[in-house]
N, CA and C atoms as an extended XYZ file, in Angstrom:
357
Properties=species:S:1:pos:R:3:atomname:S:1:resname:S:1:resid:I:1 pbc="F F F"
N       -13.054        3.073       21.743 N   MET     1
C       -12.385        2.576       20.473 CA  MET     1
C       -10.859        3.451       20.627 C   MET     1
N        -9.946        2.711       20.139 N   GLU     2
C        -8.502        3.547       20.318 CA  GLU     2
C        -8.481        4.422       19.142 C   GLU     2
N        -7.405        4.989       19.868 N   LYS     3
C        -7.154        6.205       18.859 CA  LYS     3
C        -6.331        5.911       17.582 C   LYS     3
N        -6.398        6.977       16.639 N   VAL     4
C        -5.702        6.514       15.316 CA  VAL     4
C        -4.861        7.561       15.256 C   VAL     4
N        -3.913        7.293       14.243 N   ARG     5
C        -3.102        8.203       13.779 CA  ARG     5
C        -2.737        8.316       12.427 C   ARG     5
N        -2.480        9.239       11.660 N   TYR     6
C        -2.450        8.965       10.164 CA  TYR     6
C        -0.527        9.244        9.789 C   TYR     6
N        -0.558        8.227        8.902 N   GLY     7
C         0.773        8.392        8.136 CA  GLY     7
C         0.759        9.095        6.880 C   GLY     7
N         1.496       10.065        6.738 N   ILE     8
C         1.890       10.716        5.429 CA  ILE     8
C         2.496       10.066        4.459 C   ILE     8
N         2.248        9.849        3.498 N   LEU     9
C         2.986        9.076        2.596 CA  LEU     9
C         3.349        9.907        1.066 C   LEU     9
N         4.575        9.855        0.825 N   LYS    10
C         4.852       11.038       -0.527 CA  LYS    10
C         5.280        9.860       -1.616 C   LYS    10
N         4.934        9.877       -2.689 N   LEU    11
C         5.506        9.112       -4.052 CA  LEU    11
C         5.592       10.402       -4.994 C   LEU    11
N         7.118       10.929       -5.133 N   GLY    12
C         7.124       12.152       -6.269 CA  GLY    12
C         6.361       13.123       -5.523 C   GLY    12
N         5.235       13.627       -6.523 N   ALA    13
C         4.701       14.994       -6.096 CA  ALA    13
C         3.178       14.619       -5.207 C   ALA    13
N         2.788       12.928       -5.336 N   GLN    14
C         1.552       12.426       -4.925 CA  GLN    14
C         1.651       12.185       -3.260 C   GLN    14
N         0.532       12.565       -2.796 N   LEU    15
C         0.592       12.494       -0.903 CA  LEU    15
C        -0.653       11.158       -0.970 C   LEU    15
N        -0.558       10.437        0.198 N   GLU    16
C        -1.262        9.600        0.296 CA  GLU    16
C        -1.417        9.649        2.174 C   GLU    16
N        -2.836        9.521        2.481 N   PHE    17
C        -2.767        9.443        3.965 CA  PHE    17
C        -3.177        8.129        4.487 C   PHE    17
N        -2.658        7.598        5.528 N   VAL    18
C        -2.861        6.309        5.869 CA  VAL    18
C        -3.331        6.380        7.170 C   VAL    18
N        -4.858        5.772        7.350 N   GLN    19
C        -5.223        6.152        8.872 CA  GLN    19
C        -4.791        4.634        9.595 C   GLN    19
N        -4.223        4.930       10.621 N   MET    20
C        -3.685        3.518       11.384 CA  MET    20
C        -4.265        3.656       13.202 C   MET    20
N        -4.289        2.101       13.717 N   PRO    21
C        -4.562        2.415       14.920 CA  PRO    21
C        -3.342        2.803       15.463 C   PRO    21
N        -3.220        3.819       16.564 N   GLN    22
C        -2.479        4.590       17.190 CA  GLN    22
C        -1.009        3.325       17.615 C   GLN    22
N        -1.470        1.963       17.905 N   SER    23
C        -0.961        1.366       18.432 CA  SER    23
C        -0.151        0.366       17.627 C   SER    23
N        -0.226        0.524       16.232 N   HIS    24
C         0.276       -0.147       15.144 CA  HIS    24
C         0.905        1.041       13.966 C   HIS    24
N         1.047        2.248       14.369 N   MET    25
C         1.405        3.207       13.597 CA  MET    25
C         3.083        2.709       13.729 C   MET    25
N         3.763        2.442       14.791 N   TYR    26
C         4.982        2.267       14.723 CA  TYR    26
C         5.641        1.127       13.749 C   TYR    26
N         4.739        0.319       13.657 N   GLN    27
C         5.036       -1.162       12.693 CA  GLN    27
C         4.850       -0.548       11.354 C   GLN    27
N         4.048        0.312       10.831 N   LEU    28
C         3.889        0.666        9.246 CA  LEU    28
C         5.158        1.456        9.221 C   LEU    28
N         5.519        2.612       10.181 N   THR    29
C         6.722        3.233        9.921 CA  THR    29
C         7.820        2.442        9.664 C   THR    29
N         8.057        1.194       10.574 N   ALA    30
C         9.130        0.324       10.580 CA  ALA    30
C         9.043       -0.551        9.035 C   ALA    30
N         8.041       -0.948        8.838 N   LEU    31
C         8.080       -1.462        7.598 CA  LEU    31
C         8.024       -0.727        6.251 C   LEU    31
N         7.506        0.351        6.447 N   ASN    32
C         8.248        1.342        5.235 CA  ASN    32
C         9.362        1.772        5.229 C   ASN    32
N        10.240        1.789        6.142 N   HIS    33
C        11.616        1.787        6.369 CA  HIS    33
C        12.460        0.822        5.701 C   HIS    33
N        12.222       -0.516        6.154 N   ARG    34
C        12.525       -1.789        5.722 CA  ARG    34
C        12.310       -1.888        4.187 C   ARG    34
N        11.228       -1.949        3.977 N   LEU    35
C        10.987       -2.219        2.227 CA  LEU    35
C        11.715       -1.090        1.468 C   LEU    35
N        11.999        0.098        1.877 N   HIS    36
C        12.817        1.009        1.020 CA  HIS    36
C        14.119        0.462        1.003 C   HIS    36
N        14.777        0.011        2.386 N   LYS    37
C        15.970       -0.596        2.491 CA  LYS    37
C        16.106       -1.601        1.415 C   LYS    37
N        15.243       -2.506        1.354 N   GLU    38
C        15.570       -3.726        0.746 CA  GLU    38
C        14.888       -3.679       -0.820 C   GLU    38
N        13.977       -2.862       -0.996 N   ILE    39
C        13.471       -2.854       -2.841 CA  ILE    39
C        14.509       -2.335       -3.466 C   ILE    39
N        15.742       -2.024       -3.085 N   VAL    40
C        16.761       -1.667       -4.334 CA  VAL    40
C        17.385       -2.941       -4.248 C   VAL    40
N        17.316       -3.789       -3.691 N   LYS    41
C        18.105       -5.416       -3.856 CA  LYS    41
C        17.294       -6.091       -5.051 C   LYS    41
N        16.054       -5.895       -5.006 N   LEU    42
C        15.204       -6.333       -5.770 CA  LEU    42
C        15.575       -6.481       -7.452 C   LEU    42
N        15.722       -7.407       -8.095 N   THR    43
C        16.039       -7.378       -9.699 CA  THR    43
C        14.958       -7.794      -10.619 C   THR    43
N        13.667       -7.835      -10.096 N   ALA    44
C        12.617       -8.404      -11.048 CA  ALA    44
C        12.428       -7.141      -11.792 C   ALA    44
N        11.610       -7.563      -13.068 N   ALA    45
C        11.168       -5.804      -13.591 CA  ALA    45
C         9.976       -5.208      -13.236 C   ALA    45
N         8.907       -6.311      -12.260 N   ASN    46
C         7.830       -5.628      -11.983 CA  ASN    46
C         7.726       -5.405      -10.334 C   ASN    46
N         8.936       -4.356      -10.211 N   ILE    47
C         9.208       -3.816       -8.784 CA  ILE    47
C         8.022       -2.650       -8.637 C   ILE    47
N         7.041       -2.730       -7.790 N   PRO    48
C         6.228       -1.340       -7.552 CA  PRO    48
C         7.155       -0.228       -6.803 C   PRO    48
N         6.280        0.806       -7.140 N   GLU    49
C         7.022        2.082       -6.759 CA  GLU    49
C         6.217        2.284       -5.184 C   GLU    49
N         7.306        2.743       -4.338 N   LEU    50
C         6.833        2.592       -2.937 CA  LEU    50
C         6.951        3.968       -2.507 C   LEU    50
N         5.654        4.535       -1.581 N   PRO    51
C         6.051        5.608       -1.447 CA  PRO    51
C         6.630        5.856       -0.148 C   PRO    51
N         7.288        7.008        0.501 N   ARG    52
C         7.890        7.239        1.723 CA  ARG    52
C         7.036        7.796        2.648 C   ARG    52
N         7.005        7.265        4.001 N   LEU    53
C         6.324        7.829        5.087 CA  LEU    53
C         7.142        8.746        5.699 C   LEU    53
N         6.504        9.953        5.530 N   ILE    54
C         7.230       11.363        5.550 CA  ILE    54
C         6.731       12.152        7.045 C   ILE    54
N         5.706       11.231        7.590 N   ALA    55
C         5.251       12.104        8.594 CA  ALA    55
C         4.151       11.197        9.469 C   ALA    55
N         3.849       11.711       10.476 N   GLU    56
C         2.830       11.028       11.305 CA  GLU    56
C         2.200       12.154       12.137 C   GLU    56
N         0.679       11.929       12.053 N   CYS    57
C        -0.033       12.880       12.977 CA  CYS    57
C        -1.017       12.265       13.588 C   CYS    57
N        -1.737       13.142       14.444 N   ASP    58
C        -2.835       12.502       15.112 CA  ASP    58
C        -4.313       13.102       14.423 C   ASP    58
N        -4.140       14.167       14.120 N   ASP    59
C        -5.677       14.699       13.587 CA  ASP    59
C        -5.420       14.924       12.021 C   ASP    59
N        -6.308       14.695       11.304 N   LEU    60
C        -6.250       14.819        9.808 CA  LEU    60
C        -7.706       15.541        9.133 C   LEU    60
N        -7.659       16.563        8.924 N   GLU    61
C        -8.754       17.452        8.288 CA  GLU    61
C        -8.355       17.625        7.149 C   GLU    61
N        -8.965       16.691        5.895 N   LEU    62
C        -8.531       17.252        4.412 CA  LEU    62
C        -9.399       18.125        3.834 C   LEU    62
N        -9.067       19.138        3.254 N   ILE    63
C        -9.816       20.356        2.283 CA  ILE    63
C        -9.851       19.866        0.987 C   ILE    63
N        -8.563       18.984        0.490 N   ASP    64
C        -8.565       18.492       -0.984 CA  ASP    64
C        -8.994       16.973       -0.926 C   ASP    64
N       -10.160       17.040       -1.365 N   THR    65
C       -10.977       15.550       -1.200 CA  THR    65
C       -10.202       14.770       -2.417 C   THR    65
N        -9.226       15.073       -3.199 N   THR    66
C        -8.866       14.248       -4.531 CA  THR    66
C        -7.452       13.394       -4.082 C   THR    66
N        -7.074       13.643       -2.524 N   ILE    67
C        -5.734       12.917       -2.114 CA  ILE    67
C        -6.342       11.898       -1.426 C   ILE    67
N        -5.888       10.701       -1.442 N   PRO    68
C        -6.456        9.528       -0.769 CA  PRO    68
C        -6.194        9.408        0.644 C   PRO    68
N        -7.135        8.966        0.953 N   ARG    69
C        -7.149        8.734        2.543 CA  ARG    69
C        -7.869        7.219        2.822 C   ARG    69
N        -6.542        6.247        3.048 N   LEU    70
C        -6.959        4.942        3.440 CA  LEU    70
C        -6.769        4.563        4.857 C   LEU    70
N        -7.525        3.539        5.159 N   THR    71
C        -7.387        2.740        6.261 CA  THR    71
C        -6.289        2.334        6.201 C   THR    71
N        -5.671        1.653        7.240 N   GLY    72
C        -4.374        1.096        7.580 CA  GLY    72
C        -4.601       -0.344        6.748 C   GLY    72
N        -5.449       -0.810        6.989 N   LEU    73
C        -6.045       -2.367        6.425 CA  LEU    73
C        -5.717       -2.228        4.625 C   LEU    73
N        -6.601       -1.199        4.223 N   ALA    74
C        -6.635       -1.190        2.698 CA  ALA    74
C        -5.303       -0.832        2.153 C   ALA    74
N        -4.524       -0.185        2.868 N   TYR    75
C        -2.865        0.242        2.463 CA  TYR    75
C        -2.133       -1.127        2.226 C   TYR    75
N        -2.383       -1.746        3.723 N   ILE    76
C        -1.603       -2.926        3.738 CA  ILE    76
C        -2.027       -3.955        2.411 C   ILE    76
N        -3.343       -4.031        2.355 N   ASN    77
C        -3.600       -5.358        1.356 CA  ASN    77
C        -2.873       -4.996       -0.042 C   ASN    77
N        -3.239       -3.586       -0.049 N   GLN    78
C        -2.757       -3.097       -1.617 CA  GLN    78
C        -1.157       -3.430       -1.712 C   GLN    78
N        -0.334       -3.060       -0.577 N   LEU    79
C         0.925       -3.125       -0.456 CA  LEU    79
C         1.399       -4.889       -0.632 C   LEU    79
N         0.585       -5.725        0.112 N   GLU    80
C         0.785       -7.173       -0.160 CA  GLU    80
C         0.669       -7.455       -1.501 C   GLU    80
N        -0.533       -7.238       -2.111 N   GLN    81
C        -0.781       -7.633       -3.743 CA  GLN    81
C         0.267       -7.344       -4.533 C   GLN    81
N         0.773       -5.882       -4.120 N   ALA    82
C         1.952       -5.491       -5.158 CA  ALA    82
C         3.082       -6.369       -4.905 C   ALA    82
N         3.446       -6.712       -3.616 N   PHE    83
C         4.640       -7.330       -3.382 CA  PHE    83
C         4.556       -8.807       -3.544 C   PHE    83
N         3.467       -9.556       -3.666 N   ALA    84
C         3.274      -10.761       -4.013 CA  ALA    84
C         3.040      -10.951       -5.532 C   ALA    84
N         3.104      -10.006       -6.028 N   SER    85
C         2.977       -9.950       -8.014 CA  SER    85
C         4.588      -10.003       -8.194 C   SER    85
N         5.607       -9.611       -7.397 N   ILE    86
C         6.840       -9.728       -7.882 CA  ILE    86
C         7.219      -11.028       -8.356 C   ILE    86
N         7.959      -10.983       -9.456 N   GLU    87
C         8.341      -12.265       -9.871 CA  GLU    87
C        10.028      -12.242       -9.797 C   GLU    87
N        10.436      -12.584       -8.519 N   GLU    88
C        11.594      -12.151       -7.979 CA  GLU    88
C        12.497      -13.413       -7.901 C   GLU    88
N        13.560      -13.700       -8.813 N   THR    89
C        14.460      -15.065       -8.436 CA  THR    89
C        15.610      -14.867       -7.439 C   THR    89
N        16.221      -13.586       -7.677 N   SER    90
C        17.623      -13.266       -6.995 CA  SER    90
C        17.466      -13.080       -5.574 C   SER    90
N        16.607      -12.756       -5.107 N   TYR    91
C        16.725      -12.102       -3.825 CA  TYR    91
C        15.114      -12.811       -2.712 C   TYR    91
N        15.566      -13.442       -1.813 N   PRO    92
C        14.390      -13.930       -1.099 CA  PRO    92
C        13.557      -12.795       -0.437 C   PRO    92
N        12.164      -12.852       -1.286 N   LEU    93
C        11.119      -11.903       -1.253 CA  LEU    93
C        10.385      -12.471       -0.105 C   LEU    93
N        10.577      -13.762        0.313 N   VAL    94
C         9.589      -14.377        1.579 CA  VAL    94
C         9.778      -13.378        2.535 C   VAL    94
N        10.537      -13.122        3.188 N   SER    95
C        10.463      -12.230        4.433 CA  SER    95
C        10.234      -10.886        4.271 C   SER    95
N         9.954      -10.323        3.295 N   LEU    96
C         9.308       -8.847        3.395 CA  LEU    96
C         7.734       -9.581        3.245 C   LEU    96
N         7.579      -10.031        2.591 N   LEU    97
C         6.205      -10.390        2.275 CA  LEU    97
C         5.556      -11.028        3.665 C   LEU    97
N         6.351      -11.756        4.449 N   THR    98
C         6.310      -12.160        5.721 CA  THR    98
C         5.921      -10.934        6.706 C   THR    98
N         6.944      -10.144        6.702 N   GLU    99
C         6.680       -8.997        7.370 CA  GLU    99
C         5.056       -7.917        6.792 C   GLU    99
N         5.209       -8.072        5.591 N   ILE   100
C         3.788       -7.376        5.449 CA  ILE   100
C         2.692       -7.984        5.991 C   ILE   100
N         2.519       -9.586        5.771 N   ARG   101
C         1.502      -10.075        6.166 CA  ARG   101
C         1.126      -10.388        7.558 C   ARG   101
N         2.238      -10.137        8.394 N   ALA   102
C         2.142      -10.161        9.704 CA  ALA   102
C         1.242       -8.744       10.165 C   ALA   102
N         1.718       -7.544        9.432 N   LEU   103
C         1.100       -6.551        9.918 CA  LEU   103
C        -0.475       -6.608        9.765 C   LEU   103
N        -0.657       -7.155        8.182 N   GLN   104
C        -2.019       -7.227        7.742 CA  GLN   104
C        -2.705       -8.110        8.443 C   GLN   104
N        -2.340       -9.072        9.150 N   ALA   105
C        -3.096      -10.313        9.867 CA  ALA   105
C        -3.460       -9.146       11.390 C   ALA   105
N        -2.530       -8.523       11.980 N   GLN   106
C        -2.680       -7.811       13.036 CA  GLN   106
C        -3.903       -6.826       12.941 C   GLN   106
N        -3.528       -6.033       11.502 N   LEU   107
C        -4.804       -5.094       11.422 CA  LEU   107
C        -6.330       -5.697       10.863 C   LEU   107
N        -6.058       -6.776       10.467 N   GLU   108
C        -7.720       -7.803       10.273 CA  GLU   108
C        -7.866       -7.922       11.867 C   GLU   108
N        -7.324       -8.376       12.691 N   GLN   109
C        -7.690       -8.714       14.017 CA  GLN   109
C        -8.218       -7.132       14.823 C   GLN   109
N        -7.661       -6.395       14.545 N   TRP   110
C        -7.847       -5.090       15.102 CA  TRP   110
C        -9.173       -4.498       14.611 C   TRP   110
N        -9.347       -4.621       13.234 N   TYR   111
C       -10.707       -4.146       12.903 CA  TYR   111
C       -12.062       -4.731       13.361 C   TYR   111
N       -11.543       -6.449       13.236 N   GLU   112
C       -12.750       -7.024       13.825 CA  GLU   112
C       -12.992       -6.664       15.285 C   GLU   112
N       -12.101       -6.773       16.140 N   ASP   113
C       -12.115       -6.352       17.289 CA  ASP   113
C       -13.116       -4.884       17.457 C   ASP   113
N       -12.791       -3.855       16.456 N   ALA   114
C       -13.426       -2.451       16.742 CA  ALA   114
C       -14.776       -2.808       16.391 C   ALA   114
N       -14.946       -3.767       15.230 N   GLU   115
C       -16.319       -4.194       14.938 CA  GLU   115
C       -17.347       -4.284       16.329 C   GLU   115
N       -16.653       -5.445       16.648 N   GLU   116
C       -17.432       -6.419       17.740 CA  GLU   116
C       -17.638       -4.915       19.107 C   GLU   116
N       -16.698       -4.412       19.535 N   ASP   117
C       -16.927       -3.123       20.388 CA  ASP   117
C       -17.995       -2.239       20.002 C   ASP   117
N       -18.126       -2.269       18.671 N   ALA   118
C       -18.957       -1.204       18.221 CA  ALA   118
C       -20.203       -1.614       17.967 C   ALA   118
N       -20.551       -3.012       17.871 N   GLY   119
C       -21.398       -3.424       17.790 CA  GLY   119
C       -22.275       -3.847       19.012 C   GLY   119
């Protein structure tokens, strides 16, 4: 099975850890930067708060179990739902959703392949 990396995300004082396949971490990093760049252009009232990816690491041993640790697919699914619910009329949200959904599809395939390899 392919190695994983962890993305450390921060929103205010809250931390989240996202476990990604090592081969896809750069996509999460790029997506996070792009969403932060573009989110300020949105004019809708229901824009989700978006954590910043502040670091990556190979190993993670959490002592505090109250800090969320998500799989990459779970995180991207949440992100897709949050952005799909935005009622934007002034900015073409389609391109952002396309990028989110592209990574979502890649992760779905990766997890399917990992299950097949394990089984």
